[in-house]
LOVO-669745 format. One record per atom (N, C-alpha, C, O, CB): x, y, z; residue number from 1; atom name; residue in one letter. Coordinates in steps of 0.02 Angstrom, whole numbers, plus 50000, padded with zeros to 5 digits. Glycine has a CB too. Example, Ala and Ser with C-alpha at 12.3 -4.5 7.8 and 13.67 -1.06 7.14 Angstrom:
BEGIN
((50660; 49716; 50390); 1; "N"; "a"),
((50615; 49775; 50390); 1; "CA"; "a"),
((50660; 49835; 50390); 1; "C"; "a"),
((50712; 49834; 50423); 1; "O"; "a"),
((50565; 49776; 50452); 1; "CB"; "a"),
((50642; 49888; 50354); 2; "N"; "s"),
((50684; 49947; 50357); 2; "CA"; "s"),
((50645; 50002; 50394); 2; "C"; "s"),
((50670; 50057; 50402); 2; "O"; "s"),
((50704; 49970; 50286); 2; "CB"; "s"),
***
This chain:
BEGIN
((51554; 54622; 57641); 1; "N"; "m"),
((51618; 54647; 57617); 1; "CA"; "m"),
((51606; 54700; 57564); 1; "C"; "m"),
((51573; 54687; 57514); 1; "O"; "m"),
((51662; 54589; 57590); 1; "CB"; "m"),
((51631; 54758; 57574); 2; "N"; "a"),
((51624; 54813; 57526); 2; "CA"; "a"),
((51683; 54812; 57477); 2; "C"; "a"),
((51740; 54802; 57497); 2; "O"; "a"),
((51620; 54880; 57562); 2; "CB"; "a"),
((51667; 54823; 57414); 3; "N"; "l"),
((51719; 54828; 57363); 3; "CA"; "l"),
((51733; 54902; 57351); 3; "C"; "l"),
((51688; 54944; 57354); 3; "O"; "l"),
((51699; 54792; 57298); 3; "CB"; "l"),
((51795; 54917; 57336); 4; "N"; "h"),
((51815; 54986; 57325); 4; "CA"; "h"),
((51852; 54994; 57259); 4; "C"; "h"),
((51889; 54949; 57239); 4; "O"; "h"),
((51858; 55011; 57382); 4; "CB"; "h"),
((51841; 55050; 57225); 5; "N"; "g"),
((51877; 55072; 57165); 5; "CA"; "g"),
((51905; 55018; 57120); 5; "C"; "g"),
((51869; 54988; 57080); 5; "O"; "g"),
((51931; 55114; 57184); 5; "CB"; "g"),
((51969; 55005; 57128); 6; "N"; "f"),
((52004; 54958; 57083); 6; "CA"; "f"),
((51976; 54888; 57088); 6; "C"; "f"),
((51978; 54851; 57039); 6; "O"; "f"),
((52078; 54957; 57099); 6; "CB"; "f"),
((51950; 54869; 57146); 7; "N"; "q"),
((51921; 54802; 57154); 7; "CA"; "q"),
((51858; 54795; 57110); 7; "C"; "q"),
((51848; 54743; 57079); 7; "O"; "q"),
((51903; 54788; 57228); 7; "CB"; "q"),
((51818; 54847; 57108); 8; "N"; "v"),
((51757; 54846; 57068); 8; "CA"; "v"),
((51775; 54843; 56994); 8; "C"; "v"),
((51745; 54803; 56957); 8; "O"; "v"),
((51714; 54909; 57082); 8; "CB"; "v"),
((51823; 54882; 56972); 9; "N"; "i"),
((51844; 54882; 56902); 9; "CA"; "i"),
((51871; 54814; 56883); 9; "C"; "i"),
((51855; 54788; 56829); 9; "O"; "i"),
((51898; 54936; 56890); 9; "CB"; "i"),
((51912; 54784; 56926); 10; "N"; "k"),
((51941; 54718; 56913); 10; "CA"; "k"),
((51886; 54666; 56909); 10; "C"; "k"),
((51888; 54622; 56865); 10; "O"; "k"),
((51993; 54700; 56968); 10; "CB"; "k"),
((51837; 54669; 56954); 11; "N"; "l"),
((51781; 54622; 56955); 11; "CA"; "l"),
((51739; 54629; 56892); 11; "C"; "l"),
((51719; 54579; 56862); 11; "O"; "l"),
((51738; 54632; 57018); 11; "CB"; "l"),
((51724; 54692; 56872); 12; "N"; "k"),
((51684; 54703; 56811); 12; "CA"; "k"),
((51719; 54675; 56750); 12; "C"; "k"),
((51687; 54642; 56709); 12; "O"; "k"),
((51672; 54778; 56802); 12; "CB"; "k"),
((51784; 54686; 56743); 13; "N"; "k"),
((51821; 54661; 56686); 13; "CA"; "k"),
((51820; 54585; 56684); 13; "C"; "k"),
((51811; 54555; 56631); 13; "O"; "k"),
((51894; 54686; 56688); 13; "CB"; "k"),
((51829; 54554; 56742); 14; "N"; "k"),
((51829; 54481; 56745); 14; "CA"; "k"),
((51760; 54453; 56728); 14; "C"; "k"),
((51753; 54403; 56693); 14; "O"; "k"),
((51851; 54457; 56816); 14; "CB"; "k"),
((51708; 54486; 56754); 15; "N"; "m"),
((51640; 54464; 56742); 15; "CA"; "m"),
((51622; 54470; 56667); 15; "C"; "m"),
((51593; 54424; 56639); 15; "O"; "m"),
((51590; 54505; 56784); 15; "CB"; "m"),
((51640; 54525; 56636); 16; "N"; "i"),
((51626; 54535; 56565); 16; "CA"; "i"),
((51663; 54484; 56523); 16; "C"; "i"),
((51635; 54455; 56477); 16; "O"; "i"),
((51645; 54606; 56543); 16; "CB"; "i"),
((51726; 54472; 56539); 17; "N"; "k"),
((51766; 54423; 56503); 17; "CA"; "k"),
((51734; 54353; 56508); 17; "C"; "k"),
((51730; 54317; 56459); 17; "O"; "k"),
((51838; 54421; 56530); 17; "CB"; "k"),
((51711; 54336; 56567); 18; "N"; "t"),
((51679; 54271; 56579); 18; "CA"; "t"),
((51613; 54267; 56541); 18; "C"; "t"),
((51597; 54215; 56512); 18; "O"; "t"),
((51667; 54259; 56654); 18; "CB"; "t"),
((51574; 54321; 56542); 19; "N"; "m"),
((51509; 54321; 56507); 19; "CA"; "m"),
((51519; 54315; 56432); 19; "C"; "m"),
((51478; 54283; 56398); 19; "O"; "m"),
((51470; 54385; 56524); 19; "CB"; "m"),
((51571; 54345; 56405); 20; "N"; "k"),
((51585; 54340; 56333); 20; "CA"; "k"),
((51600; 54267; 56313); 20; "C"; "k"),
((51583; 54247; 56257); 20; "O"; "k"),
((51644; 54385; 56314); 20; "CB"; "k"),
((51630; 54230; 56357); 21; "N"; "k"),
((51648; 54160; 56343); 21; "CA"; "k"),
((51590; 54112; 56356); 21; "C"; "k"),
((51589; 54057; 56328); 21; "O"; "k"),
((51708; 54140; 56385); 21; "CB"; "k"),
((51542; 54133; 56397); 22; "N"; "g"),
((51488; 54088; 56418); 22; "CA"; "g"),
((51429; 54086; 56370); 22; "C"; "g"),
((51424; 54125; 56323); 22; "O"; "g"),
((51464; 54108; 56485); 22; "CB"; "g"),
((51384; 54039; 56385); 23; "N"; "s"),
((51323; 54033; 56345); 23; "CA"; "s"),
((51261; 54046; 56388); 23; "C"; "s"),
((51208; 54063; 56362); 23; "O"; "s"),
((51319; 53964; 56312); 23; "CB"; "s"),
((51268; 54037; 56454); 24; "N"; "r"),
((51213; 54049; 56500); 24; "CA"; "r"),
((51240; 54077; 56565); 24; "C"; "r"),
((51298; 54066; 56582); 24; "O"; "r"),
((51173; 53983; 56514); 24; "CB"; "r"),
((51197; 54114; 56600); 25; "N"; "i"),
((51217; 54141; 56665); 25; "CA"; "i"),
((51161; 54126; 56715); 25; "C"; "i"),
((51102; 54128; 56698); 25; "O"; "i"),
((51232; 54218; 56662); 25; "CB"; "i"),
((51181; 54110; 56776); 26; "N"; "m"),
((51133; 54098; 56830); 26; "CA"; "m"),
((51142; 54153; 56882); 26; "C"; "m"),
((51197; 54163; 56907); 26; "O"; "m"),
((51142; 54026; 56861); 26; "CB"; "m"),
((51088; 54187; 56898); 27; "N"; "i"),
((51090; 54240; 56948); 27; "CA"; "i"),
((51052; 54216; 57009); 27; "C"; "i"),
((50994; 54195; 57004); 27; "O"; "i"),
((51059; 54306; 56920); 27; "CB"; "i"),
((51084; 54219; 57066); 28; "N"; "t"),
((51053; 54200; 57129); 28; "CA"; "t"),
((51045; 54262; 57172); 28; "C"; "t"),
((51093; 54301; 57181); 28; "O"; "t"),
((51095; 54145; 57166); 28; "CB"; "t"),
((50986; 54272; 57200); 29; "N"; "a"),
((50972; 54331; 57242); 29; "CA"; "a"),
((50926; 54311; 57298); 29; "C"; "a"),
((50895; 54258; 57297); 29; "O"; "a"),
((50941; 54389; 57200); 29; "CB"; "a"),
((50922; 54354; 57348); 30; "N"; "y"),
((50878; 54343; 57405); 30; "CA"; "y"),
((50834; 54404; 57414); 30; "C"; "y"),
((50857; 54461; 57410); 30; "O"; "y"),
((50920; 54328; 57470); 30; "CB"; "y"),
((50769; 54392; 57427); 31; "N"; "n"),
((50725; 54448; 57439); 31; "CA"; "n"),
((50727; 54469; 57512); 31; "C"; "n"),
((50764; 54440; 57552); 31; "O"; "n"),
((50652; 54431; 57418); 31; "CB"; "n"),
((50687; 54519; 57531); 32; "N"; "k"),
((50689; 54546; 57599); 32; "CA"; "k"),
((50673; 54494; 57652); 32; "C"; "k"),
((50698; 54497; 57708); 32; "O"; "k"),
((50641; 54603; 57606); 32; "CB"; "k"),
((50631; 54445; 57635); 33; "N"; "s"),
((50612; 54394; 57684); 33; "CA"; "s"),
((50662; 54336; 57686); 33; "C"; "s"),
((50655; 54290; 57725); 33; "O"; "s"),
((50543; 54368; 57668); 33; "CB"; "s"),
((50713; 54339; 57642); 34; "N"; "g"),
((50765; 54288; 57643); 34; "CA"; "g"),
((50755; 54230; 57595); 34; "C"; "g"),
((50796; 54184; 57594); 34; "O"; "g"),
((50772; 54262; 57711); 34; "CB"; "g"),
((50701; 54232; 57556); 35; "N"; "s"),
((50689; 54179; 57508); 35; "CA"; "s"),
((50737; 54186; 57449); 35; "C"; "s"),
((50749; 54241; 57424); 35; "O"; "s"),
((50616; 54181; 57483); 35; "CB"; "s"),
((50763; 54130; 57428); 36; "N"; "q"),
((50811; 54129; 57373); 36; "CA"; "q"),
((50774; 54126; 57306); 36; "C"; "q"),
((50725; 54090; 57298); 36; "O"; "q"),
((50860; 54070; 57379); 36; "CB"; "q"),
((50800; 54164; 57258); 37; "N"; "t"),
((50774; 54163; 57190); 37; "CA"; "t"),
((50832; 54149; 57143); 37; "C"; "t"),
((50886; 54179; 57150); 37; "O"; "t"),
((50738; 54230; 57172); 37; "CB"; "t"),
((50822; 54103; 57097); 38; "N"; "i"),
((50874; 54087; 57049); 38; "CA"; "i"),
((50845; 54097; 56979); 38; "C"; "i"),
((50792; 54069; 56963); 38; "O"; "i"),
((50900; 54013; 57058); 38; "CB"; "i"),
((50878; 54137; 56939); 39; "N"; "d"),
((50857; 54149; 56870); 39; "CA"; "d"),
((50913; 54130; 56822); 39; "C"; "d"),
((50972; 54138; 56838); 39; "O"; "d"),
((50837; 54223; 56860); 39; "CB"; "d"),
((50894; 54104; 56765); 40; "N"; "h"),
((50942; 54083; 56714); 40; "CA"; "h"),
((50930; 54126; 56652); 40; "C"; "h"),
((50873; 54138; 56632); 40; "O"; "h"),
((50935; 54007; 56697); 40; "CB"; "h"),
((50984; 54149; 56621); 41; "N"; "y"),
((50980; 54190; 56561); 41; "CA"; "y"),
((51028; 54166; 56508); 41; "C"; "y"),
((51083; 54142; 56524); 41; "O"; "y"),
((50994; 54264; 56578); 41; "CB"; "y"),
((51008; 54172; 56446); 42; "N"; "s"),
((51052; 54157; 56390); 42; "CA"; "s"),
((51100; 54215; 56380); 42; "C"; "s"),
((51082; 54273; 56390); 42; "O"; "s"),
((51011; 54144; 56325); 42; "CB"; "s"),
((51161; 54199; 56361); 43; "N"; "l"),
((51211; 54250; 56345); 43; "CA"; "l"),
((51220; 54256; 56269); 43; "C"; "l"),
((51267; 54288; 56246); 43; "O"; "l"),
((51277; 54235; 56379); 43; "CB"; "l"),
((51176; 54224; 56232); 44; "N"; "l"),
((51178; 54228; 56159); 44; "CA"; "l"),
((51171; 54301; 56138); 44; "C"; "l"),
((51122; 54333; 56154); 44; "O"; "l"),
((51123; 54184; 56127); 44; "CB"; "l"),
((51220; 54326; 56103); 45; "N"; "g"),
((51219; 54395; 56080); 45; "CA"; "g"),
((51250; 54444; 56129); 45; "C"; "g"),
((51252; 54504; 56115); 45; "O"; "g"),
((51150; 54415; 56065); 45; "CB"; "g"),
((51273; 54420; 56186); 46; "N"; "f"),
((51301; 54466; 56237); 46; "CA"; "f"),
((51361; 54505; 56210); 46; "C"; "f"),
((51364; 54566; 56219); 46; "O"; "f"),
((51322; 54426; 56298); 46; "CB"; "f"),
((51408; 54470; 56179); 47; "N"; "t"),
((51468; 54504; 56155); 47; "CA"; "t"),
((51452; 54560; 56106); 47; "C"; "t"),
((51479; 54615; 56111); 47; "O"; "t"),
((51516; 54453; 56122); 47; "CB"; "t"),
((51407; 54546; 56058); 48; "N"; "k"),
((51388; 54596; 56009); 48; "CA"; "k"),
((51354; 54655; 56043); 48; "C"; "k"),
((51369; 54713; 56028); 48; "O"; "k"),
((51342; 54566; 55956); 48; "CB"; "k"),
((51308; 54641; 56089); 49; "N"; "a"),
((51272; 54695; 56125); 49; "CA"; "a"),
((51320; 54736; 56168); 49; "C"; "a"),
((51316; 54797; 56170); 49; "O"; "a"),
((51216; 54665; 56168); 49; "CB"; "a"),
((51365; 54702; 56203); 50; "N"; "y"),
((51414; 54737; 56245); 50; "CA"; "y"),
((51459; 54782; 56203); 50; "C"; "y"),
((51470; 54840; 56220); 50; "O"; "y"),
((51456; 54686; 56284); 50; "CB"; "y"),
((51484; 54755; 56148); 51; "N"; "n"),
((51529; 54794; 56105); 51; "CA"; "n"),
((51493; 54854; 56075); 51; "C"; "n"),
((51522; 54908; 56069); 51; "O"; "n"),
((51558; 54750; 56049); 51; "CB"; "n"),
((51430; 54846; 56055); 52; "N"; "t"),
((51391; 54901; 56028); 52; "CA"; "t"),
((51380; 54955; 56080); 52; "C"; "t"),
((51388; 55014; 56066); 52; "O"; "t"),
((51324; 54875; 56001); 52; "CB"; "t"),
((51361; 54934; 56141); 53; "N"; "a"),
((51350; 54982; 56195); 53; "CA"; "a"),
((51414; 55019; 56212); 53; "C"; "a"),
((51414; 55079; 56223); 53; "O"; "a"),
((51322; 54947; 56257); 53; "CB"; "a"),
((51469; 54982; 56216); 54; "N"; "k"),
((51533; 55012; 56232); 54; "CA"; "k"),
((51554; 55064; 56179); 54; "C"; "k"),
((51578; 55118; 56196); 54; "O"; "k"),
((51588; 54957; 56239); 54; "CB"; "k"),
((51543; 55046; 56116); 55; "N"; "k"),
((51560; 55091; 56061); 55; "CA"; "k"),
((51516; 55154; 56063); 55; "C"; "k"),
((51540; 55209; 56051); 55; "O"; "k"),
((51552; 55054; 55994); 55; "CB"; "k"),
((51452; 55145; 56078); 56; "N"; "s"),
((51405; 55201; 56080); 56; "CA"; "s"),
((51417; 55249; 56139); 56; "C"; "s"),
((51401; 55308; 56136); 56; "O"; "s"),
((51334; 55175; 56084); 56; "CB"; "s"),
((51446; 55223; 56191); 57; "N"; "c"),
((51456; 55263; 56252); 57; "CA"; "c"),
((51526; 55294; 56258); 57; "C"; "c"),
((51542; 55324; 56309); 57; "O"; "c"),
((51443; 55220; 56313); 57; "CB"; "c"),
((51567; 55286; 56207); 58; "N"; "t"),
((51634; 55315; 56211); 58; "CA"; "t"),
((51639; 55382; 56179); 58; "C"; "t"),
((51693; 55412; 56179); 58; "O"; "t"),
((51684; 55269; 56180); 58; "CB"; "t"),
***
């Protein structure tokens, strides 16, 4: 399923809002051979880093 314009913006906003509220994130991906990889990351400091990047890029 391909996402277009407003769908991508809406998804990004929802994802950022969720990440700001969270403490950890789990990313699931598949490599070319189909093997699943799951990585876990801390979101500690995400809000501060996001706000700094957003401020710097405006």
